[in-house]
C-alpha positions, 0 to 999 in steps of 0.5 A: 500500500505504501508503494501504491499510495505512499501511505506509511500507515492505514487504519483498519476497519472492524472484522477481516474484510479490510485487511483481506482486501488490502492484502489481496489488492496491493500484495497481488493485484497492484504488484503483478508483472505486465503493467507499470504502477503508472499504467495501473494508475492511469487505467484506474483514473480513467475508470473512476472518472467515467464512473464519477467516483470523485472521492476515489479520484481525489485519493488516486490523484494525490497518490499519483502526484506524491509518488511521482508517477504523474506530474502536474502537467501530465495530470492537466493533460489527463483532464483534457483527454478524459473530458472528451470521453467522460463528458464536460461535467465530469471533466470540469470536476476533474479539472477542479480536483487537479488544480486544487491538488496542484495548488496545495502540493506546490504551496507545501 
């Protein structure tokens, strides 16, 4: 999970669900050969934008920028590209998310 999101620690939920999900997703799915972490991030961002999953998009944008997988300019290019496939309302929301993230990170 640290390699994918750059997080040192992750809270856990009650029961086994959260731990099992994290173990499977990050130890097996994200670490497979065949696609780079950047490729997986790009695919996931496209899917999340297409489904309008704004909270998850925020997490992925932050992780992409923090891990160095994507630069601010690349994130902006993603906005332009995905807007033409996901639609203007989703593209406008994504643009806001990217610009707020970049402003926050560049200020730090």
